[in-house]
Structures are given as C-alpha cells and as structure tokens.
N, C-alpha and C positions, 0 to 999 in steps of 0.2 A: 327629549330624554337622551342622555349620552350613554353609549354602549361601550363597554370595555373591550380591549383586545386581549386575546389569550396571551399568557405569560411567555416572555422570551422572544417575541417576534415583533420588533419595532423597525422603523426605517433606518436606524443606525446599527442594525445587527451586524455581526461578523459575517464576512462574505463566504465563508466556507465552514462546513462541519466535518469532523473527522470520524469516520466509521471505525469502530473498535475492532470489528471482526477481521477485516482484511487490510487494515492500515492504508486505506485510500481516502482521498478527500472528495467531498461532494460540494461543489460551489453552489451558492444560493442566488446567483445572478439571474436565473430564469424566473424567480419569484416576482421580478419587476415587470414581466411581460403581462399582456392582457389576460392570458389564461391563468398565470400564477396569481395575479391580483384578484381575479374572480374566485378562484379556489379559496384563497385566503379569506376573502369576505364571506363566502358561504360557510366555511368552517367556523369562522368567528361568530357568525350568527347562531349556528348550532350550539357552540360552546356557551354563548350568552343565554340561550334559551334552555340550557342544561339538558340538551338532547344528545350531546357528544362530549365524552370526557376530554379534559385538556391534554392529558398525556397522549391520547390517540391523535389529537389535533397536531401535536408536534411531530408524531411519527408519520402522519399523513403528508405533512409538508416535506419531511425528509425523503419520503418515498417519491414524491413528485420531483424533487431535486435529482435523485438518482435516475428516475425514468426518463426525464427530459434529456439529461446528459447522455444516457445510453442511446436514445433515439437519434440524437445529433451525430453520434459516432457511427451508427449503423445505417441510417436512412438518408442523410443529407449527402448528396453526391456532387454538389456544386463546388467548383474550385475557382477561387479568385486568382487570375493569372497576373494581373497588375492593378495597382491602385495609386492614386495621387491625391493631394490636397494640401491645404495650409494648416499646419499644426499650430493650434493656439493655446492649448492646455494639455499637460500630461502629468500623471502622478503614479507613484508606485507605493503600495502598502500591502503587507502580508501576502506576498506572492501574487498580487493582482496589479496589472498595469491598466490604466485608463488613459485613453487618448481622445481628444476632442478636435475634430477637423472641420475646416470650412471649405466649401467648394470642392467637395470630394468626388472623385470619379473612380468607379470600380469596373473592371472588365473580367468576365467569367469565361471559363472554358465551356465548350458545347457539351452539355449533358442534361437534357437532350438538345438544348439550343444555347448558343453563346449570347450573352447580354452585355450591354453597356449601360451602367447605372450612374446617374449623377444626382447629387443632393447638395443642398446649401449647407447643412450642418449634419454631422454624424458623431456619435459617441461609440467608441470601440472599447470593449472590455476584454482583456487577454489574461487568462489565468494559467499559472504554472501547474501543469498536470502531473509532475513527478510526485512520487510517494513522499510524504512528509518524513523528515528525519534522514533522508538520503543526502549524502554530501555531494552537492552539485559540482564542486571543483573536481572531485574524484571521478564523477560521471563523465565530465568533459575529457579528462585525460584518458579514460578507458575506451572512449568511442573513436 
C-alpha cells in the first residue's frame, strides 16, 4: 500500500522559507540530514494515520528548520582553518551555492582539538544569510 506525503514537502521543494514576522529566512537544507529525514517520516506517518493535522506538520518542519539553524549558530565551535580539493561541480540558485569536491581535505582549529579530515567526495551547501530584500550591492559599499 502506497502512503501519501503531506502536502508541500517534496524532494524538489524550495530550499528556504521566509518568516513573515521578522523578515528572516530559514533554509531547509537540514531536512536532508538523518534527523530531518526521520522527523519527516514520523510526521508523515502521523498525518497519514490522521493523528496529526497537516497544517501542524508543516509548522513542525519549519520549527525544526529554525531550531537546527539556531543550534549551529550558538553551539558549533569548530572553525575550518583551511581546505582544499578538486571542484568538479558547482551551482548557484536562489541564494544557495552548491559545491561538489573530490579528494577534499579540511583542517580545523583546536576547539577542543584540531583535526585533519580527508574525504573522497564532499557536497558543500552555502546559503546567503542576509535578510531578503536587502540590496547586497549597497551592503558591500557600506561595510
């Protein structure tokens, strides 16, 4: 038996949502993590079993987006001091850069310890964190 996904959340969804209250963006890139996928699957099952309303499901996913972004800003202390690799694909769409590197090497600052990380392939997603509607050219001139 095929189960439906709740409305508005597909693999081709827009990568960010705009919060109306404070004119900030919340990127949805963390939904592709193991935790985000598990949360989505659990909520989808509850919606399909009619135990959780669809409008709350969307609100729960948006809350997850904001919470994870906030945690990364306040709790992650690791700083990448240098990195290298062979760039083989890059794209830019709607203020989101994606880079695919081969044979990448990352070095981090000691907090609590320094690390040297090497991987065969890596996908980097970089999002523009400035508020939407702000003129980026003017921001550069003013800084």
